[in-house]
C-alpha angles and dihedrals in degrees: 000000000000115000116257115274114272088227092068123097108275091239090053089052090050091050093050090048090053092049090053101041105029104026092032095215116178120269089245091056092045090052091053092049090049092052093048094047090047086057089053093048093048092049091052092049092051089055093044093245135138111230091243090059096055116122135201089260092057091051092050091050093048091048088052089051090055089052091050089053089060097255112160121247088247092055093046091049091051091048093050090048090054091048092047091050092052094050090047088053092045093051089059092059114103091219092062104068092145094062098088099156136030106247091209094059113118092011109126133186120241113279115261132201109246109238117222115243114254112245134175121242116250089255093051093048091051092046090054093048093045090052090054092048093047091051092047092052094044093048110015100195136136097274100040096047092043092049092051090052092048095049092045091051094046091053096038098052107019095236127173114241092247090052092050094049091049092062117113125205088243132006114268132183133171138129093287103038143022124186115247091204142357144177124250097212095190097046093039092231133130122211116203139175108240136183116318091024091283119150123214136174121223129188118250118216124240094249091050091049089053091054092044092053090050088054092046090058090057094042092054089061093055129088107225115214109263090352094297105196094204116130093216115053132185126232087269091056095248129119109291116257125230092239092057092053092047093050095045093049093047094052092044090053090053091052089048089056096241113164096218139063105263121205131173095260089055087064088056091050090048092051092052095045096047095045090049091049090054102037106023085209104137095176093054091050089049091054094046092049092046095233113167091207129043087221089072090056097044092074087076090064086070089056089049090052090050089053091051092047091053091048089050093051091051099042111031115088092216099039097102097027091056096051117101112224 
């Protein structure tokens, strides 16, 4: 991670350093915090204020300015959260006795409509998987067999891309390295490290295990660079990158004739939607997805309702006749 900009307020730099060293947040998260706090620092400078002199009124005006610049409600909410976190941290410092209240308290971002996640239909998901399997059988090489295993696993277990790429062929732990994830080949389960550093184990379907074992046979013949333990390797025998998976999945979807841009997270949405359609067990889907809150999982009930509405329109004799135009 690059060190915080020297132009930032010294206390902001100290806060970012703590997030990186003590809380061990990811470089991507630190970069987002730095950008948001730079916005705060710049706004204060434009108004001739020290950050410790900022009031609730200033924060409201600056939030309104972000909205006027065309920032989305999601972005404004994230920015306010970063500002609020910094002032909470600052208020705990013994050398800041004058900071009695957090100026960001009670300041909310504009409400936003929650967009439904994009998921494939069951038919589209199966068409994509069948395309991968057909290509792997027709030309059983490193990339085709690996891609079939990846797509099967994404759809079978609802993994995030980062979780999938963190899987090792076998669990490993020593002083220098600990596996983020691994497959239990006998139990047909995958253990991954999700958001918040929380581990979870998810079942892997029979069809996915078949594709994974086919890939394992090829992987065992490779010589990973510096003994890389990753389950999924690139053509250069290193741990597979997110961009490679995204590009391979996108091109495979085109060859399968799918009418939409397919990305790895869409496979996760499809898994959740299809399992919920079949089981109606929201808690089970929550556990398999690794959601901390059931509210994050409930959005898939809307997708389930859309599915039921479409089925009604197609199947019920009075569906169209009863609709007022």
